[in-house]
C-alpha positions in Angstrom: 42.1 4.6 -51.9 40.9 1.7 -49.7 37.6 1.9 -47.9 36.4 -0.5 -45.1 33.2 -0.5 -43.1 33.0 -1.1 -39.3 29.5 0.0 -38.2 26.1 1.0 -39.5 26.4 -1.7 -42.2 23.0 -3.0 -43.1 21.9 -1.5 -39.7 21.2 2.0 -38.3 23.7 2.6 -35.5 27.4 2.4 -34.9 28.6 4.5 -37.9 32.3 3.9 -38.4 34.1 3.9 -41.8 37.9 3.7 -42.5 39.5 5.4 -45.5 43.2 4.6 -46.3 44.7 7.2 -48.7 47.9 9.1 -49.2 49.6 7.0 -46.5 47.0 8.0 -43.9 44.3 6.1 -42.1 41.2 8.3 -41.7 38.2 7.2 -39.6 34.9 8.8 -40.4 32.9 8.7 -37.2 33.2 6.1 -34.4 29.7 5.6 -33.0 28.0 3.4 -30.5 25.7 0.5 -31.5 22.3 1.0 -30.0 19.1 -1.0 -29.8 19.0 -4.7 -28.8 21.3 -6.2 -26.2 23.1 -8.1 -29.0 24.0 -4.8 -30.7 25.1 -3.3 -27.4 27.5 -6.2 -26.9 29.1 -5.3 -30.3 30.4 -2.1 -28.7 33.0 -4.0 -26.7 34.2 -6.1 -29.6 37.3 -5.3 -31.6 37.0 -2.4 -34.0 38.2 -4.3 -37.0 41.3 -2.2 -37.2 44.1 -1.1 -34.9 43.1 2.0 -33.0 46.7 3.1 -32.7 47.1 3.1 -36.5 44.5 5.8 -37.1 45.9 9.2 -38.0 42.6 11.2 -38.1 39.0 11.0 -37.1 36.7 13.2 -39.1 33.5 13.5 -37.0 30.3 14.3 -38.9 28.2 15.2 -35.8 27.6 14.6 -32.1 24.9 12.0 -32.0 25.9 9.0 -29.9 25.7 6.5 -32.8 28.4 8.6 -34.6 30.7 9.7 -31.7 29.9 7.3 -28.9 33.0 5.0 -29.2 35.6 7.7 -29.4 36.6 7.3 -25.8 37.1 3.5 -26.4 39.2 4.4 -29.5 41.4 6.5 -27.3 41.5 3.9 -24.5 42.7 1.4 -27.1 45.6 3.5 -28.3 44.4 6.2 -30.7 46.9 9.1 -30.7 45.8 11.0 -33.8 43.7 14.1 -34.4 39.9 14.5 -34.2 38.5 17.2 -36.5 34.9 18.5 -36.5 33.0 21.8 -36.4 33.0 24.0 -33.3 29.4 23.2 -32.5 30.0 19.5 -32.9 32.9 19.6 -30.5 30.8 21.3 -27.8 27.9 18.9 -28.2 30.2 15.9 -28.3 31.6 16.8 -24.9 28.1 16.8 -23.4 27.1 13.6 -25.1 30.3 11.6 -24.2 30.4 12.7 -20.6 26.7 11.8 -20.2 27.3 8.4 -21.9 30.2 7.6 -19.6 28.2 8.5 -16.6 25.3 6.3 -17.6 27.6 3.4 -18.4 29.3 3.7 -15.0 25.8 3.8 -13.3 24.6 0.8 -15.3 27.7 -1.3 -14.5 27.3 -0.5 -10.8 23.6 -1.5 -10.9 24.4 -4.8 -12.7 27.1 -5.6 -10.2 24.8 -5.0 -7.2 22.0 -7.0 -8.9 24.4 -10.0 -9.4 25.5 -9.8 -5.8 21.9 -9.8 -4.5 21.3 -13.0 -6.5 24.6 -14.5 -5.3 26.0 -14.8 -8.8 29.7 -15.5 -8.8 30.8 -13.0 -11.5 33.5 -10.4 -11.7 32.6 -6.7 -11.1 31.1 -5.4 -14.3 33.1 -2.7 -16.0 31.7 0.1 -18.1 32.7 0.4 -21.8 34.6 3.5 -20.7 34.8 5.8 -17.7 34.3 9.5 -17.2 38.0 9.9 -17.2 38.3 8.1 -20.5 35.7 10.5 -22.0 37.6 13.5 -20.6 40.9 12.2 -22.1 39.3 12.1 -25.5 39.1 15.9 -25.7 42.9 16.1 -25.7 42.7 14.9 -29.3 40.3 17.5 -30.6 42.5 20.0 -32.4 41.6 21.8 -35.6 38.2 23.3 -36.0 36.4 22.7 -39.4 34.5 25.6 -41.0 31.9 24.9 -43.6 33.3 25.1 -47.1 36.9 25.6 -46.2 39.3 22.8 -47.1 41.5 21.3 -44.4 44.9 20.0 -45.4 45.5 16.4 -44.1 48.6 15.8 -46.4 49.9 17.9 -49.3 47.8 15.8 -51.7 44.7 15.2 -49.5 42.1 17.7 -48.3 38.9 17.4 -46.3 36.0 19.9 -46.7 33.0 20.0 -44.3 29.6 21.0 -45.7 26.5 21.8 -43.7 24.3 18.6 -43.5 21.4 20.4 -41.8 20.8 17.4 -39.4 21.7 18.8 -36.0 23.7 21.8 -34.8 27.2 21.6 -36.4 26.5 18.5 -38.5 28.4 18.0 -41.7 28.9 15.9 -44.8 32.6 15.5 -45.5 34.3 15.5 -49.0 37.8 14.2 -49.2 39.9 14.9 -52.4 43.2 13.2 -53.2 45.1 14.9 -56.0 48.6 14.3 -57.5 50.2 14.9 -60.8 48.6 11.8 -62.3 44.9 11.8 -61.1 42.3 13.3 -58.8 40.0 11.1 -56.8 37.1 12.2 -54.5 34.8 10.6 -52.0 31.9 12.1 -49.9 30.6 10.8 -46.6 27.1 12.1 -46.1 26.9 11.7 -42.4 23.3 12.1 -41.5 21.4 14.4 -43.8 18.8 16.8 -42.5 15.2 17.3 -43.3 14.7 20.6 -45.2 12.5 23.4 -44.0 13.3 23.1 -40.3 12.6 26.0 -38.0 16.1 26.3 -36.5 18.8 25.0 -38.9 19.7 25.7 -42.5 18.9 23.2 -45.2 21.5 20.6 -46.1 24.2 21.9 -48.5 25.1 19.3 -51.1 28.9 19.1 -51.7 30.3 19.3 -55.3 30.4 16.1 -57.5 32.5 13.2 -56.2 33.6 9.9 -57.7 32.2 7.9 -54.7 29.6 8.5 -52.0 29.1 6.7 -48.6 25.4 7.6 -47.9 23.0 7.2 -45.1 19.5 5.7 -45.8 17.6 6.0 -42.5 14.4 7.0 -44.3 15.3 5.7 -47.7 11.9 4.1 -48.3 9.4 6.7 -47.2 8.4 10.3 -47.4 7.8 12.4 -44.3 4.5 14.0 -43.4 4.7 17.7 -44.0 6.0 19.8 -41.1 2.9 22.0 -40.8 0.7 18.9 -40.6 3.0 17.4 -38.0 3.0 20.6 -35.8 -0.9 20.6 -36.1 -1.0 17.0 -34.9 1.3 17.8 -32.0 -0.9 20.6 -30.8 -4.0 18.4 -31.2 -2.4 15.5 -29.2 -1.5 17.9 -26.4 -5.0 19.5 -26.3 -6.6 16.0 -26.3 -4.5 14.8 -23.3 -5.2 17.9 -21.3 -9.0 17.6 -22.0 -8.8 14.1 -20.5 -6.8 15.4 -17.5 -3.6 13.5 -18.2 0.0 14.2 -18.9 1.9 14.3 -22.2 5.1 12.4 -22.3 7.5 13.3 -25.2 10.6 11.0 -25.3 13.1 13.5 -26.6 16.4 13.4 -28.3 18.6 15.9 -26.5 20.2 17.4 -29.6 18.0 19.4 -31.9 14.7 17.6 -31.3 14.3 19.0 -27.7 15.1 22.5 -29.0 12.7 22.2 -31.9 9.8 21.0 -29.7 10.4 23.9 -27.3 10.4 26.3 -30.3 7.0 25.0 -31.4 5.5 25.0 -27.9 6.5 28.6 -27.6 5.0 29.4 -31.0 1.8 27.5 -30.2 1.2 29.5 -27.0 2.1 32.8 -28.8 -0.3 32.0 -31.6 -3.1 30.9 -29.3 -3.0 27.3 -30.6 -2.0 26.0 -27.1 -3.4 27.3 -23.8 -1.2 29.5 -21.7 -0.5 28.5 -18.2 0.3 24.9 -18.9 3.2 23.3 -17.1 6.1 22.2 -19.3 9.1 20.2 -17.8 12.4 19.7 -19.7 13.7 16.8 -17.6 16.9 16.1 -19.4 20.2 17.5 -18.1 21.8 16.8 -21.5 19.0 18.6 -23.4 19.3 21.6 -21.1 23.1 21.8 -21.7 22.6 21.3 -25.4 20.1 24.2 -25.5 22.7 26.4 -24.0 25.1 25.4 -26.7 22.5 26.2 -29.4 22.4 29.8 -28.2 26.2 30.1 -28.7 26.1 29.1 -32.4 23.8 31.3 -34.3 26.0 30.8 -37.4 24.2 27.4 -37.8 20.7 28.9 -37.7 18.3 29.5 -40.7 16.6 32.8 -41.5 13.6 32.3 -39.3 15.6 31.5 -36.2 18.1 34.3 -36.9 15.3 36.8 -37.3 13.8 35.7 -34.0 17.2 36.2 -32.3 17.6 39.5 -34.1 14.3 40.7 -32.5 15.8 39.8 -29.1 13.4 36.9 -28.5 14.5 33.7 -26.8 13.9 30.8 -29.2 13.2 28.4 -26.4 11.5 30.5 -23.7 8.2 28.6 -23.3 5.9 30.2 -20.7 5.5 27.7 -17.8 8.8 26.0 -18.6 10.5 24.2 -15.7 14.2 23.3 -16.2 14.8 20.1 -14.2 18.4 19.0 -13.5 18.1 17.4 -10.0 16.9 13.8 -9.7 14.7 14.7 -6.7 12.9 17.4 -8.8 12.5 14.8 -11.6 10.8 12.4 -9.2 8.5 15.2 -8.0 7.1 15.7 -11.5 5.1 12.5 -11.0 2.7 14.4 -8.7 1.5 16.5 -11.6 -1.4 15.9 -14.0 -2.0 18.0 -17.1 1.7 18.6 -17.8 4.0 18.2 -20.7 7.1 16.1 -19.8 10.0 16.1 -22.2 12.7 13.6 -21.2 15.4 11.5 -22.8 16.3 9.2 -24.2 14.3 9.5 -27.5 14.3 5.8 -28.1 13.6 5.1 -24.3 16.7 3.0 -24.0 17.8 4.9 -20.9 17.4 8.1 -19.1 14.6 9.7 -17.0 11.9 9.1 -19.6 11.7 5.5 -18.5 10.5 6.6 -15.0 7.9 8.9 -16.5 6.7 6.1 -18.8 6.4 3.8 -15.7 4.1 6.4 -14.1 2.0 7.2 -17.1 1.8 4.4 -19.6 -0.9 2.7 -17.6 -3.0 5.9 -17.4 -5.8 6.0 -20.0 -5.9 9.8 -19.7 -2.3 10.3 -20.6 -0.5 10.4 -24.0 2.9 9.5 -25.2 4.1 11.3 -28.3 7.1 9.9 -30.3 8.7 12.6 -32.5 11.8 10.7 -33.7 13.2 7.5 -35.1 12.9 4.3 -33.0 15.4 1.6 -33.9 14.4 -2.1 -33.8 14.8 -3.6 -30.4 14.3 -0.4 -28.4 11.5 0.2 -25.9 10.2 3.0 -28.1 9.8 0.7 -31.0 8.0 -1.9 -28.9 5.5 0.6 -27.7 5.0 2.0 -31.2 4.5 -1.5 -32.6 1.6 -2.0 -30.1 3.0 -3.9 -27.1 0.3 -4.5 -24.5 2.8 -4.6 -21.7 6.4 -3.4 -21.3 9.0 -4.2 -18.6 10.2 -1.2 -16.6 12.4 -1.5 -13.5 11.3 -5.1 -12.9 7.6 -4.4 -13.4 5.3 -5.3 -16.2 3.5 -2.0 -17.1 0.3 -2.1 -19.2 0.3 0.2 -22.2 -3.0 2.0 -21.9 -2.1 5.6 -22.7 -2.8 7.0 -26.1 0.3 6.6 -28.4 1.2 9.0 -31.2 4.0 8.7 -33.7 4.7 12.0 -35.6 7.5 11.4 -38.1 7.3 14.8 -39.7 9.7 16.1 -37.0 12.4 13.8 -38.1 15.9 15.4 -38.4 16.7 13.0 -41.2 16.0 13.6 -44.9 13.3 11.4 -46.4 13.5 9.3 -49.5 12.8 12.2 -51.9 15.4 14.4 -50.3 18.0 11.6 -50.3 17.5 11.0 -54.0 17.8 14.7 -54.8 21.0 15.0 -52.8 22.5 11.9 -54.5 21.5 13.2 -58.0 23.3 16.5 -57.2 26.5 14.6 -56.3 26.2 12.3 -59.3 28.8 9.6 -58.1 29.8 6.7 -60.2 29.9 4.5 -57.1 27.7 4.5 -54.0 27.9 2.7 -50.7 24.7 2.6 -48.7 25.0 2.6 -44.9 23.1 3.6 -41.7 19.7 2.1 -42.6 17.7 -1.1 -42.1 18.7 -3.7 -44.7 15.3 -3.8 -46.4 15.2 0.0 -46.6 18.6 0.0 -48.2 17.5 -2.6 -50.8 14.4 -0.5 -51.6 16.5 2.7 -52.0 19.2 0.9 -54.1 16.5 0.1 -56.7 16.0 3.9 -57.2 19.6 4.7 -57.8 21.7 4.6 -61.0 25.3 3.4 -61.2 27.3 1.0 -59.1 25.7 0.6 -55.7 27.0 -1.5 -52.8 25.5 -2.6 -49.5 28.7 -3.4 -47.5 28.8 -5.9 -44.7 30.7 -5.2 -41.4 34.5 -5.3 -41.8 34.2 -5.5 -45.7 36.9 -3.7 -47.6 36.9 -2.2 -51.1 39.5 -0.8 -53.5 38.0 2.5 -54.8 40.8 3.9 -57.0 
């Protein structure tokens, strides 16, 4: 086996790892780099391998930093097979079409801006087009079921295990066996935070010789979920008492659905006032919510019981589903409303417009309920920026800012350690985390631990 790393190496986004085994070249994820402009420019660079030489892509889940460069892979010559769970395939379609649409819009805006300033540059092109994204789905073939091995070659199998991160997410165990030896490697994907209200807890795969493991929260423990829900309710009540809005930058996959679930529960239990206006202003989150209802096989006992009692998990009283741009703009006339919009890190999407209209208001609140990568607008606000630039204007940050990390869809340090102990690998590669976090987490592990650099290759047996 040879293993090389082409993304999320001493960084948090762009997951992409290449395994060469049994005469096959197998890519685990192919995600977008997100955050600073420098990271975004990495997306158009060479992969570090020949796209046409890849036989399989095994996709752990549908977040953009894990699937977002698949259309570029196809555009550059990939002709192999993409394998993932059924839920991941549905969500990936939504995510990639949305990403392509946003890239086309951004390229058009940049070209118009250049022309207004008489800059002599070529028309800017998106990383990939809507057509490129649609073409990608010709290569999704076999569906992975949790716990059932998939034969890649007579000697090589891949088995997907529930990672509990988002709907359809998986850790993937590959095993190579011939008459002389057996070797195994696990790619964690992103591991979920146990005790969530919708999805099952992560299922650790059996022992493996080698593990490639995420470390997003490898240096900290999450606040408890009940405490986090209580803080969410308090933040909402406080903003309403001041007469302002509540802006919740929302990841479309899992986080939006989870917040809707808790808003519904809060109203039912009398912890939030009935009659409030709630806007889900994210076409991708709306579509993802529809996908959720089609995959109850991924739900935990609480969510399954709610469905069994014929209750809609996400039916918040006063909920307005906003798809049209005109309707989105009209939300700015409201005060005393909850506005959920993407993107979660505020790097794009409709939330930026709502921040423009609310960050300067002392009566409003902004509640961050997910990870914010370095270089993103969300991180700048969380870190205490006094002004932020939005649509060419410097907007003062005067609203009340909350960061509630107990809603994270990622396992914390203690859960990561427990997962790693269960696998008991002899060699570990740490990926998908800030470098200092990785260093801190490495100090807690036993055995041979590597922090690979981009394009670094290893012989692993």
